[in-house]
PDB file as gemmi writes it, atoms N, CA and C in Angstrom:
CRYST1    1.000    1.000    1.000  90.00  90.00  90.00 P 1                      
ATOM      1  N   MET A   1      31.340 163.100  34.476  1.00  0.00           N  
ATOM      2  CA  MET A   1      30.441 162.240  35.221  1.00  0.00           C  
ATOM      3  C   MET A   1      30.670 160.787  34.787  1.00  0.00           C  
ATOM      4  N   ASP A   2      30.843 159.904  35.726  1.00  0.00           N  
ATOM      5  CA  ASP A   2      30.997 158.484  35.471  1.00  0.00           C  
ATOM      6  C   ASP A   2      29.678 157.947  34.928  1.00  0.00           C  
ATOM      7  N   LEU A   3      29.721 157.232  33.802  1.00  0.00           N  
ATOM      8  CA  LEU A   3      28.489 156.763  33.172  1.00  0.00           C  
ATOM      9  C   LEU A   3      27.692 155.831  34.079  1.00  0.00           C  
ATOM     10  N   ASP A   4      28.352 155.005  34.824  1.00  0.00           N  
ATOM     11  CA  ASP A   4      27.661 154.114  35.759  1.00  0.00           C  
ATOM     12  C   ASP A   4      28.336 154.195  37.113  1.00  0.00           C  
ATOM     13  N   ARG A   5      28.165 155.324  37.747  1.00  0.00           N  
ATOM     14  CA  ARG A   5      28.797 155.585  39.041  1.00  0.00           C  
ATOM     15  C   ARG A   5      28.447 154.511  40.066  1.00  0.00           C  
ATOM     16  N   TYR A   6      27.183 154.105  40.093  1.00  0.00           N  
ATOM     17  CA  TYR A   6      26.721 153.199  41.145  1.00  0.00           C  
ATOM     18  C   TYR A   6      26.571 151.742  40.685  1.00  0.00           C  
ATOM     19  N   ASN A   7      26.582 151.498  39.378  1.00  0.00           N  
ATOM     20  CA  ASN A   7      26.388 150.138  38.846  1.00  0.00           C  
ATOM     21  C   ASN A   7      25.133 149.481  39.412  1.00  0.00           C  
ATOM     22  N   VAL A   8      24.068 150.247  39.466  1.00  0.00           N  
ATOM     23  CA  VAL A   8      22.836 149.795  40.108  1.00  0.00           C  
ATOM     24  C   VAL A   8      22.274 148.545  39.441  1.00  0.00           C  
ATOM     25  N   LEU A   9      22.181 148.541  38.119  1.00  0.00           N  
ATOM     26  CA  LEU A   9      21.588 147.386  37.444  1.00  0.00           C  
ATOM     27  C   LEU A   9      22.414 146.120  37.657  1.00  0.00           C  
ATOM     28  N   HIS A  10      23.720 146.256  37.653  1.00  0.00           N  
ATOM     29  CA  HIS A  10      24.586 145.100  37.905  1.00  0.00           C  
ATOM     30  C   HIS A  10      24.352 144.555  39.322  1.00  0.00           C  
ATOM     31  N   LYS A  11      24.262 145.447  40.278  1.00  0.00           N  
ATOM     32  CA  LYS A  11      24.059 145.026  41.670  1.00  0.00           C  
ATOM     33  C   LYS A  11      22.668 144.435  41.873  1.00  0.00           C  
ATOM     34  N   ILE A  12      21.666 145.003  41.203  1.00  0.00           N  
ATOM     35  CA  ILE A  12      20.312 144.447  41.287  1.00  0.00           C  
ATOM     36  C   ILE A  12      20.287 143.050  40.671  1.00  0.00           C  
ATOM     37  N   SER A  13      20.961 142.894  39.550  1.00  0.00           N  
ATOM     38  CA  SER A  13      21.028 141.587  38.889  1.00  0.00           C  
ATOM     39  C   SER A  13      21.673 140.544  39.802  1.00  0.00           C  
ATOM     40  N   ALA A  14      22.718 140.941  40.492  1.00  0.00           N  
ATOM     41  CA  ALA A  14      23.382 140.024  41.422  1.00  0.00           C  
ATOM     42  C   ALA A  14      22.450 139.656  42.578  1.00  0.00           C  
ATOM     43  N   LEU A  15      21.696 140.631  43.074  1.00  0.00           N  
ATOM     44  CA  LEU A  15      20.742 140.355  44.153  1.00  0.00           C  
ATOM     45  C   LEU A  15      19.651 139.384  43.707  1.00  0.00           C  
ATOM     46  N   ALA A  16      19.205 139.545  42.465  1.00  0.00           N  
ATOM     47  CA  ALA A  16      18.097 138.731  41.958  1.00  0.00           C  
ATOM     48  C   ALA A  16      18.508 137.303  41.629  1.00  0.00           C  
ATOM     49  N   GLU A  17      19.799 137.072  41.485  1.00  0.00           N  
ATOM     50  CA  GLU A  17      20.337 135.722  41.227  1.00  0.00           C  
ATOM     51  C   GLU A  17      19.604 135.006  40.097  1.00  0.00           C  
ATOM     52  N   GLY A  18      19.384 135.715  38.978  1.00  0.00           N  
ATOM     53  CA  GLY A  18      18.774 135.092  37.811  1.00  0.00           C  
ATOM     54  C   GLY A  18      17.256 135.111  37.775  1.00  0.00           C  
ATOM     55  N   ASP A  19      16.615 135.537  38.818  1.00  0.00           N  
ATOM     56  CA  ASP A  19      15.146 135.629  38.855  1.00  0.00           C  
ATOM     57  C   ASP A  19      14.731 136.945  38.200  1.00  0.00           C  
ATOM     58  N   THR A  20      14.352 136.878  36.917  1.00  0.00           N  
ATOM     59  CA  THR A  20      14.063 138.101  36.167  1.00  0.00           C  
ATOM     60  C   THR A  20      12.845 138.843  36.701  1.00  0.00           C  
ATOM     61  N   ASP A  21      11.848 138.131  37.202  1.00  0.00           N  
ATOM     62  CA  ASP A  21      10.687 138.811  37.784  1.00  0.00           C  
ATOM     63  C   ASP A  21      11.097 139.613  39.017  1.00  0.00           C  
ATOM     64  N   PHE A  22      11.923 139.020  39.855  1.00  0.00           N  
ATOM     65  CA  PHE A  22      12.412 139.710  41.053  1.00  0.00           C  
ATOM     66  C   PHE A  22      13.283 140.900  40.656  1.00  0.00           C  
ATOM     67  N   GLU A  23      14.109 140.710  39.641  1.00  0.00           N  
ATOM     68  CA  GLU A  23      14.967 141.793  39.168  1.00  0.00           C  
ATOM     69  C   GLU A  23      14.120 142.979  38.686  1.00  0.00           C  
ATOM     70  N   GLN A  24      13.079 142.692  37.915  1.00  0.00           N  
ATOM     71  CA  GLN A  24      12.191 143.754  37.437  1.00  0.00           C  
ATOM     72  C   GLN A  24      11.481 144.443  38.598  1.00  0.00           C  
ATOM     73  N   GLU A  25      11.095 143.683  39.593  1.00  0.00           N  
ATOM     74  CA  GLU A  25      10.449 144.266  40.772  1.00  0.00           C  
ATOM     75  C   GLU A  25      11.416 145.168  41.539  1.00  0.00           C  
ATOM     76  N   LEU A  26      12.666 144.756  41.664  1.00  0.00           N  
ATOM     77  CA  LEU A  26      13.658 145.586  42.332  1.00  0.00           C  
ATOM     78  C   LEU A  26      13.895 146.887  41.566  1.00  0.00           C  
ATOM     79  N   VAL A  27      13.970 146.803  40.239  1.00  0.00           N  
ATOM     80  CA  VAL A  27      14.137 148.011  39.429  1.00  0.00           C  
ATOM     81  C   VAL A  27      12.945 148.941  39.649  1.00  0.00           C  
ATOM     82  N   ARG A  28      11.746 148.393  39.651  1.00  0.00           N  
ATOM     83  CA  ARG A  28      10.540 149.201  39.882  1.00  0.00           C  
ATOM     84  C   ARG A  28      10.579 149.845  41.269  1.00  0.00           C  
ATOM     85  N   LEU A  29      10.944 149.065  42.273  1.00  0.00           N  
ATOM     86  CA  LEU A  29      11.008 149.554  43.648  1.00  0.00           C  
ATOM     87  C   LEU A  29      12.039 150.680  43.797  1.00  0.00           C  
ATOM     88  N   TYR A  30      13.244 150.465  43.269  1.00  0.00           N  
ATOM     89  CA  TYR A  30      14.284 151.486  43.406  1.00  0.00           C  
ATOM     90  C   TYR A  30      13.979 152.719  42.556  1.00  0.00           C  
ATOM     91  N   THR A  31      13.341 152.523  41.414  1.00  0.00           N  
ATOM     92  CA  THR A  31      12.913 153.671  40.609  1.00  0.00           C  
ATOM     93  C   THR A  31      11.941 154.525  41.409  1.00  0.00           C  
ATOM     94  N   HIS A  32      10.965 153.893  42.005  1.00  0.00           N  
ATOM     95  CA  HIS A  32       9.985 154.615  42.827  1.00  0.00           C  
ATOM     96  C   HIS A  32      10.680 155.323  43.998  1.00  0.00           C  
ATOM     97  N   SER A  33      11.571 154.621  44.666  1.00  0.00           N  
ATOM     98  CA  SER A  33      12.241 155.180  45.843  1.00  0.00           C  
ATOM     99  C   SER A  33      13.077 156.408  45.504  1.00  0.00           C  
ATOM    100  N   PHE A  34      13.844 156.342  44.426  1.00  0.00           N  
ATOM    101  CA  PHE A  34      14.706 157.475  44.093  1.00  0.00           C  
ATOM    102  C   PHE A  34      13.932 158.634  43.479  1.00  0.00           C  
ATOM    103  N   ARG A  35      12.824 158.344  42.826  1.00  0.00           N  
ATOM    104  CA  ARG A  35      11.945 159.443  42.391  1.00  0.00           C  
ATOM    105  C   ARG A  35      11.365 160.152  43.612  1.00  0.00           C  
ATOM    106  N   GLU A  36      10.930 159.358  44.580  1.00  0.00           N  
ATOM    107  CA  GLU A  36      10.365 159.914  45.806  1.00  0.00           C  
ATOM    108  C   GLU A  36      11.404 160.772  46.546  1.00  0.00           C  
ATOM    109  N   LEU A  37      12.606 160.256  46.687  1.00  0.00           N  
ATOM    110  CA  LEU A  37      13.658 161.010  47.371  1.00  0.00           C  
ATOM    111  C   LEU A  37      13.934 162.320  46.635  1.00  0.00           C  
ATOM    112  N   LYS A  38      14.054 162.249  45.322  1.00  0.00           N  
ATOM    113  CA  LYS A  38      14.331 163.446  44.525  1.00  0.00           C  
ATOM    114  C   LYS A  38      13.213 164.476  44.687  1.00  0.00           C  
ATOM    115  N   GLU A  39      11.969 164.017  44.694  1.00  0.00           N  
ATOM    116  CA  GLU A  39      10.825 164.928  44.787  1.00  0.00           C  
ATOM    117  C   GLU A  39      10.658 165.523  46.187  1.00  0.00           C  
ATOM    118  N   LYS A  40      10.951 164.771  47.214  1.00  0.00           N  
ATOM    119  CA  LYS A  40      10.675 165.207  48.587  1.00  0.00           C  
ATOM    120  C   LYS A  40      11.820 165.929  49.285  1.00  0.00           C  
ATOM    121  N   PHE A  41      13.054 165.651  48.887  1.00  0.00           N  
ATOM    122  CA  PHE A  41      14.197 166.131  49.651  1.00  0.00           C  
ATOM    123  C   PHE A  41      14.227 167.655  49.783  1.00  0.00           C  
ATOM    124  N   ALA A  42      14.035 168.369  48.701  1.00  0.00           N  
ATOM    125  CA  ALA A  42      14.094 169.843  48.751  1.00  0.00           C  
ATOM    126  C   ALA A  42      13.033 170.404  49.692  1.00  0.00           C  
ATOM    127  N   THR A  43      11.840 169.855  49.639  1.00  0.00           N  
ATOM    128  CA  THR A  43      10.759 170.328  50.510  1.00  0.00           C  
ATOM    129  C   THR A  43      11.087 170.060  51.973  1.00  0.00           C  
ATOM    130  N   ILE A  44      11.613 168.890  52.248  1.00  0.00           N  
ATOM    131  CA  ILE A  44      11.987 168.538  53.622  1.00  0.00           C  
ATOM    132  C   ILE A  44      13.027 169.513  54.162  1.00  0.00           C  
ATOM    133  N   ILE A  45      14.002 169.847  53.335  1.00  0.00           N  
ATOM    134  CA  ILE A  45      15.060 170.763  53.763  1.00  0.00           C  
ATOM    135  C   ILE A  45      14.534 172.187  53.906  1.00  0.00           C  
ATOM    136  N   THR A  46      13.803 172.661  52.911  1.00  0.00           N  
ATOM    137  CA  THR A  46      13.339 174.055  52.952  1.00  0.00           C  
ATOM    138  C   THR A  46      12.318 174.298  54.057  1.00  0.00           C  
ATOM    139  N   THR A  47      11.575 173.264  54.445  1.00  0.00           N  
ATOM    140  CA  THR A  47      10.634 173.411  55.555  1.00  0.00           C  
ATOM    141  C   THR A  47      11.278 173.059  56.889  1.00  0.00           C  
ATOM    142  N   GLN A  48      12.558 172.670  56.821  1.00  0.00           N  
ATOM    143  CA  GLN A  48      13.328 172.301  58.015  1.00  0.00           C  
ATOM    144  C   GLN A  48      12.629 171.203  58.825  1.00  0.00           C  
ATOM    145  N   ASN A  49      12.059 170.249  58.122  1.00  0.00           N  
ATOM    146  CA  ASN A  49      11.345 169.148  58.750  1.00  0.00           C  
ATOM    147  C   ASN A  49      12.353 168.070  59.177  1.00  0.00           C  
ATOM    148  N   THR A  50      12.932 168.275  60.341  1.00  0.00           N  
ATOM    149  CA  THR A  50      13.979 167.366  60.812  1.00  0.00           C  
ATOM    150  C   THR A  50      13.437 165.959  61.093  1.00  0.00           C  
ATOM    151  N   GLN A  51      12.189 165.866  61.480  1.00  0.00           N  
ATOM    152  CA  GLN A  51      11.598 164.548  61.728  1.00  0.00           C  
ATOM    153  C   GLN A  51      11.506 163.751  60.421  1.00  0.00           C  
ATOM    154  N   GLU A  52      11.028 164.384  59.363  1.00  0.00           N  
ATOM    155  CA  GLU A  52      10.936 163.710  58.066  1.00  0.00           C  
ATOM    156  C   GLU A  52      12.329 163.417  57.506  1.00  0.00           C  
ATOM    157  N   LEU A  53      13.267 164.319  57.730  1.00  0.00           N  
ATOM    158  CA  LEU A  53      14.642 164.094  57.282  1.00  0.00           C  
ATOM    159  C   LEU A  53      15.243 162.877  57.975  1.00  0.00           C  
ATOM    160  N   SER A  54      15.012 162.742  59.259  1.00  0.00           N  
ATOM    161  CA  SER A  54      15.487 161.559  59.988  1.00  0.00           C  
ATOM    162  C   SER A  54      14.817 160.293  59.462  1.00  0.00           C  
ATOM    163  N   PHE A  55      13.530 160.398  59.133  1.00  0.00           N  
ATOM    164  CA  PHE A  55      12.800 159.248  58.600  1.00  0.00           C  
ATOM    165  C   PHE A  55      13.390 158.798  57.268  1.00  0.00           C  
ATOM    166  N   ILE A  56      13.597 159.742  56.321  1.00  0.00           N  
ATOM    167  CA  ILE A  56      14.126 159.313  55.022  1.00  0.00           C  
ATOM    168  C   ILE A  56      15.567 158.830  55.137  1.00  0.00           C  
ATOM    169  N   SER A  57      16.325 159.425  56.041  1.00  0.00           N  
ATOM    170  CA  SER A  57      17.694 158.972  56.261  1.00  0.00           C  
ATOM    171  C   SER A  57      17.693 157.510  56.702  1.00  0.00           C  
ATOM    172  N   HIS A  58      16.820 157.190  57.623  1.00  0.00           N  
ATOM    173  CA  HIS A  58      16.708 155.818  58.109  1.00  0.00           C  
ATOM    174  C   HIS A  58      16.156 154.900  57.013  1.00  0.00           C  
ATOM    175  N   LYS A  59      15.147 155.370  56.296  1.00  0.00           N  
ATOM    176  CA  LYS A  59      14.488 154.578  55.254  1.00  0.00           C  
ATOM    177  C   LYS A  59      15.458 154.158  54.156  1.00  0.00           C  
ATOM    178  N   TYR A  60      16.341 155.073  53.752  1.00  0.00           N  
ATOM    179  CA  TYR A  60      17.233 154.801  52.636  1.00  0.00           C  
ATOM    180  C   TYR A  60      18.620 154.314  53.044  1.00  0.00           C  
ATOM    181  N   ARG A  61      18.929 154.314  54.314  1.00  0.00           N  
ATOM    182  CA  ARG A  61      20.273 153.957  54.787  1.00  0.00           C  
ATOM    183  C   ARG A  61      20.744 152.610  54.226  1.00  0.00           C  
ATOM    184  N   THR A  62      19.927 151.585  54.287  1.00  0.00           N  
ATOM    185  CA  THR A  62      20.325 150.261  53.801  1.00  0.00           C  
ATOM    186  C   THR A  62      20.588 150.285  52.302  1.00  0.00           C  
ATOM    187  N   THR A  63      19.732 150.984  51.558  1.00  0.00           N  
ATOM    188  CA  THR A  63      19.926 151.099  50.111  1.00  0.00           C  
ATOM    189  C   THR A  63      21.242 151.786  49.805  1.00  0.00           C  
ATOM    190  N   PHE A  64      21.520 152.879  50.509  1.00  0.00           N  
ATOM    191  CA  PHE A  64      22.775 153.592  50.286  1.00  0.00           C  
ATOM    192  C   PHE A  64      23.977 152.695  50.558  1.00  0.00           C  
ATOM    193  N   LEU A  65      23.914 151.924  51.616  1.00  0.00           N  
ATOM    194  CA  LEU A  65      25.015 151.020  51.953  1.00  0.00           C  
ATOM    195  C   LEU A  65      25.152 149.902  50.921  1.00  0.00           C  
ATOM    196  N   MET A  66      24.024 149.328  50.527  1.00  0.00           N  
ATOM    197  CA  MET A  66      24.019 148.217  49.594  1.00  0.00           C  
ATOM    198  C   MET A  66      24.613 148.604  48.243  1.00  0.00           C  
ATOM    199  N   PHE A  67      24.351 149.827  47.812  1.00  0.00           N  
ATOM    200  CA  PHE A  67      24.799 150.279  46.498  1.00  0.00           C  
ATOM    201  C   PHE A  67      26.008 151.213  46.565  1.00  0.00           C  
ATOM    202  N   ASP A  68      26.677 151.264  47.706  1.00  0.00           N  
ATOM    203  CA  ASP A  68      27.863 152.105  47.882  1.00  0.00           C  
ATOM    204  C   ASP A  68      27.591 153.562  47.505  1.00  0.00           C  
ATOM    205  N   MET A  69      26.489 154.088  47.995  1.00  0.00           N  
ATOM    206  CA  MET A  69      26.092 155.461  47.712  1.00  0.00           C  
ATOM    207  C   MET A  69      26.469 156.370  48.876  1.00  0.00           C  
ATOM    208  N   ASN A  70      27.744 156.341  49.199  1.00  0.00           N  
ATOM    209  CA  ASN A  70      28.240 157.134  50.326  1.00  0.00           C  
ATOM    210  C   ASN A  70      28.080 158.628  50.093  1.00  0.00           C  
ATOM    211  N   ASP A  71      28.139 159.047  48.832  1.00  0.00           N  
ATOM    212  CA  ASP A  71      27.993 160.467  48.540  1.00  0.00           C  
ATOM    213  C   ASP A  71      26.592 160.965  48.885  1.00  0.00           C  
ATOM    214  N   ILE A  72      25.571 160.215  48.524  1.00  0.00           N  
ATOM    215  CA  ILE A  72      24.193 160.619  48.851  1.00  0.00           C  
ATOM    216  C   ILE A  72      23.995 160.579  50.365  1.00  0.00           C  
ATOM    217  N   ALA A  73      24.406 159.489  50.981  1.00  0.00           N  
ATOM    218  CA  ALA A  73      24.260 159.354  52.433  1.00  0.00           C  
ATOM    219  C   ALA A  73      24.981 160.480  53.157  1.00  0.00           C  
ATOM    220  N   GLY A  74      26.168 160.826  52.682  1.00  0.00           N  
ATOM    221  CA  GLY A  74      26.940 161.894  53.309  1.00  0.00           C  
ATOM    222  C   GLY A  74      26.251 163.244  53.216  1.00  0.00           C  
ATOM    223  N   GLU A  75      25.646 163.531  52.075  1.00  0.00           N  
ATOM    224  CA  GLU A  75      24.942 164.810  51.911  1.00  0.00           C  
ATOM    225  C   GLU A  75      23.710 164.869  52.817  1.00  0.00           C  
ATOM    226  N   ILE A  76      23.007 163.770  52.934  1.00  0.00           N  
ATOM    227  CA  ILE A  76      21.838 163.749  53.818  1.00  0.00           C  
ATOM    228  C   ILE A  76      22.276 163.907  55.265  1.00  0.00           C  
ATOM    229  N   ASP A  77      23.354 163.250  55.644  1.00  0.00           N  
ATOM    230  CA  ASP A  77      23.884 163.417  57.004  1.00  0.00           C  
ATOM    231  C   ASP A  77      24.325 164.860  57.255  1.00  0.00           C  
ATOM    232  N   ARG A  78      24.976 165.457  56.262  1.00  0.00           N  
ATOM    233  CA  ARG A  78      25.384 166.867  56.400  1.00  0.00           C  
ATOM    234  C   ARG A  78      24.179 167.771  56.593  1.00  0.00           C  
ATOM    235  N   SER A  79      23.107 167.511  55.848  1.00  0.00           N  
ATOM    236  CA  SER A  79      21.908 168.350  55.987  1.00  0.00           C  
ATOM    237  C   SER A  79      21.301 168.193  57.379  1.00  0.00           C  
ATOM    238  N   LYS A  80      21.336 166.982  57.925  1.00  0.00           N  
ATOM    239  CA  LYS A  80      20.839 166.773  59.285  1.00  0.00           C  
ATOM    240  C   LYS A  80      21.660 167.566  60.297  1.00  0.00           C  
ATOM    241  N   THR A  81      22.971 167.553  60.124  1.00  0.00           N  
ATOM    242  CA  THR A  81      23.855 168.295  61.020  1.00  0.00           C  
ATOM    243  C   THR A  81      23.581 169.791  60.941  1.00  0.00           C  
ATOM    244  N   ILE A  82      23.447 170.297  59.745  1.00  0.00           N  
ATOM    245  CA  ILE A  82      23.194 171.725  59.554  1.00  0.00           C  
ATOM    246  C   ILE A  82      21.856 172.130  60.163  1.00  0.00           C  
ATOM    247  N   LEU A  83      20.819 171.343  59.899  1.00  0.00           N  
ATOM    248  CA  LEU A  83      19.494 171.698  60.432  1.00  0.00           C  
ATOM    249  C   LEU A  83      19.432 171.601  61.951  1.00  0.00           C  
ATOM    250  N   SER A  84      20.286 170.796  62.539  1.00  0.00           N  
ATOM    251  CA  SER A  84      20.267 170.676  63.998  1.00  0.00           C  
ATOM    252  C   SER A  84      21.161 171.718  64.676  1.00  0.00           C  
ATOM    253  N   SER A  85      21.903 172.488  63.878  1.00  0.00           N  
ATOM    254  CA  SER A  85      22.773 173.513  64.452  1.00  0.00           C  
ATOM    255  C   SER A  85      21.975 174.776  64.772  1.00  0.00           C  
ATOM    256  N   ASP A  86      22.599 175.673  65.493  1.00  0.00           N  
ATOM    257  CA  ASP A  86      21.950 176.924  65.882  1.00  0.00           C  
ATOM    258  C   ASP A  86      21.846 177.921  64.736  1.00  0.00           C  
ATOM    259  N   THR A  87      22.694 177.753  63.721  1.00  0.00           N  
ATOM    260  CA  THR A  87      22.719 178.685  62.597  1.00  0.00           C  
ATOM    261  C   THR A  87      22.268 177.963  61.333  1.00  0.00           C  
ATOM    262  N   LEU A  88      21.347 178.582  60.630  1.00  0.00           N  
ATOM    263  CA  LEU A  88      20.867 178.006  59.385  1.00  0.00           C  
ATOM    264  C   LEU A  88      21.773 178.463  58.246  1.00  0.00           C  
ATOM    265  N   HIS A  89      22.305 177.543  57.502  1.00  0.00           N  
ATOM    266  CA  HIS A  89      23.206 177.822  56.383  1.00  0.00           C  
ATOM    267  C   HIS A  89      22.449 177.564  55.085  1.00  0.00           C  
ATOM    268  N   VAL A  90      21.682 178.563  54.658  1.00  0.00           N  
ATOM    269  CA  VAL A  90      20.789 178.417  53.510  1.00  0.00           C  
ATOM    270  C   VAL A  90      21.555 178.071  52.238  1.00  0.00           C  
ATOM    271  N   GLU A  91      22.656 178.761  51.996  1.00  0.00           N  
ATOM    272  CA  GLU A  91      23.420 178.516  50.769  1.00  0.00           C  
ATOM    273  C   GLU A  91      23.974 177.087  50.742  1.00  0.00           C  
ATOM    274  N   GLU A  92      24.508 176.646  51.860  1.00  0.00           N  
ATOM    275  CA  GLU A  92      25.055 175.286  51.934  1.00  0.00           C  
ATOM    276  C   GLU A  92      23.948 174.242  51.755  1.00  0.00           C  
ATOM    277  N   LEU A  93      22.787 174.487  52.351  1.00  0.00           N  
ATOM    278  CA  LEU A  93      21.662 173.562  52.190  1.00  0.00           C  
ATOM    279  C   LEU A  93      21.195 173.528  50.741  1.00  0.00           C  
ATOM    280  N   SER A  94      21.220 174.652  50.081  1.00  0.00           N  
ATOM    281  CA  SER A  94      20.836 174.716  48.668  1.00  0.00           C  
ATOM    282  C   SER A  94      21.775 173.863  47.813  1.00  0.00           C  
ATOM    283  N   ILE A  95      23.061 173.920  48.118  1.00  0.00           N  
ATOM    284  CA  ILE A  95      24.045 173.111  47.400  1.00  0.00           C  
ATOM    285  C   ILE A  95      23.790 171.624  47.652  1.00  0.00           C  
ATOM    286  N   ILE A  96      23.473 171.281  48.881  1.00  0.00           N  
ATOM    287  CA  ILE A  96      23.183 169.877  49.221  1.00  0.00           C  
ATOM    288  C   ILE A  96      21.955 169.392  48.457  1.00  0.00           C  
ATOM    289  N   ILE A  97      20.912 170.205  48.416  1.00  0.00           N  
ATOM    290  CA  ILE A  97      19.694 169.830  47.682  1.00  0.00           C  
ATOM    291  C   ILE A  97      20.044 169.531  46.219  1.00  0.00           C  
ATOM    292  N   THR A  98      20.812 170.410  45.614  1.00  0.00           N  
ATOM    293  CA  THR A  98      21.205 170.224  44.214  1.00  0.00           C  
ATOM    294  C   THR A  98      21.987 168.933  44.028  1.00  0.00           C  
ATOM    295  N   LYS A  99      22.912 168.663  44.937  1.00  0.00           N  
ATOM    296  CA  LYS A  99      23.715 167.442  44.838  1.00  0.00           C  
ATOM    297  C   LYS A  99      22.849 166.193  44.978  1.00  0.00           C  
ATOM    298  N   VAL A 100      21.969 166.166  45.974  1.00  0.00           N  
ATOM    299  CA  VAL A 100      21.117 164.986  46.186  1.00  0.00           C  
ATOM    300  C   VAL A 100      20.222 164.765  44.970  1.00  0.00           C  
ATOM    301  N   GLU A 101      19.654 165.838  44.428  1.00  0.00           N  
ATOM    302  CA  GLU A 101      18.820 165.703  43.237  1.00  0.00           C  
ATOM    303  C   GLU A 101      19.632 165.155  42.066  1.00  0.00           C  
ATOM    304  N   LYS A 102      20.861 165.632  41.903  1.00  0.00           N  
ATOM    305  CA  LYS A 102      21.729 165.151  40.825  1.00  0.00           C  
ATOM    306  C   LYS A 102      22.058 163.671  41.015  1.00  0.00           C  
ATOM    307  N   TYR A 103      22.391 163.274  42.232  1.00  0.00           N  
ATOM    308  CA  TYR A 103      22.687 161.864  42.494  1.00  0.00           C  
ATOM    309  C   TYR A 103      21.463 160.992  42.190  1.00  0.00           C  
ATOM    310  N   CYS A 104      20.287 161.456  42.592  1.00  0.00           N  
ATOM    311  CA  CYS A 104      19.059 160.698  42.311  1.00  0.00           C  
ATOM    312  C   CYS A 104      18.844 160.572  40.805  1.00  0.00           C  
ATOM    313  N   GLU A 105      19.083 161.649  40.074  1.00  0.00           N  
ATOM    314  CA  GLU A 105      18.950 161.604  38.613  1.00  0.00           C  
ATOM    315  C   GLU A 105      19.916 160.592  38.007  1.00  0.00           C  
ATOM    316  N   GLU A 106      21.127 160.523  38.543  1.00  0.00           N  
ATOM    317  CA  GLU A 106      22.114 159.547  38.052  1.00  0.00           C  
ATOM    318  C   GLU A 106      21.628 158.124  38.287  1.00  0.00           C  
ATOM    319  N   VAL A 107      21.097 157.870  39.473  1.00  0.00           N  
ATOM    320  CA  VAL A 107      20.579 156.539  39.784  1.00  0.00           C  
ATOM    321  C   VAL A 107      19.415 156.204  38.854  1.00  0.00           C  
ATOM    322  N   LEU A 108      18.503 157.148  38.688  1.00  0.00           N  
ATOM    323  CA  LEU A 108      17.347 156.917  37.816  1.00  0.00           C  
ATOM    324  C   LEU A 108      17.793 156.674  36.375  1.00  0.00           C  
ATOM    325  N   ARG A 109      18.809 157.391  35.919  1.00  0.00           N  
ATOM    326  CA  ARG A 109      19.336 157.168  34.576  1.00  0.00           C  
ATOM    327  C   ARG A 109      19.895 155.750  34.467  1.00  0.00           C  
ATOM    328  N   GLU A 110      20.636 155.325  35.483  1.00  0.00           N  
ATOM    329  CA  GLU A 110      21.183 153.969  35.473  1.00  0.00           C  
ATOM    330  C   GLU A 110      20.071 152.916  35.467  1.00  0.00           C  
ATOM    331  N   LEU A 111      18.973 153.244  36.101  1.00  0.00           N  
ATOM    332  CA  LEU A 111      17.831 152.325  36.126  1.00  0.00           C  
ATOM    333  C   LEU A 111      17.038 152.354  34.816  1.00  0.00           C  
ATOM    334  N   GLY A 112      17.396 153.298  33.951  1.00  0.00           N  
ATOM    335  CA  GLY A 112      16.725 153.396  32.660  1.00  0.00           C  
ATOM    336  C   GLY A 112      15.496 154.277  32.682  1.00  0.00           C  
ATOM    337  N   THR A 113      15.396 155.130  33.714  1.00  0.00           N  
ATOM    338  CA  THR A 113      14.251 156.027  33.844  1.00  0.00           C  
ATOM    339  C   THR A 113      14.734 157.418  34.196  1.00  0.00           C  
ATOM    340  N   LYS A 114      13.802 158.354  34.239  1.00  0.00           N  
ATOM    341  CA  LYS A 114      14.134 159.715  34.670  1.00  0.00           C  
ATOM    342  C   LYS A 114      13.069 160.256  35.568  1.00  0.00           C  
TER     343      LYS A 114                                                      
END                                                                             
């Protein structure tokens, strides 16, 4: 595992342009967001809540792009495709849930939280 796969703190620091209060607020915001994603994603998938899945996909899309989190975005897109298909692939969805949770844990670790 790459120790700083996403370089979140470096990218947040660049966004804040030296404003330490803003930087701390961004860390707090992203910590909250990735905890929320980690906590909600499995439930959304297991309940097949495609409306909520579309909502979180849209909600986090900019963050994923900003931080080059193509792996997380790709897994969420894959889950949307699977849930919209005629056949439910439980094992594949389970693997996606595990991956998204792991990616969220990596981001939270980079942010200095768990």
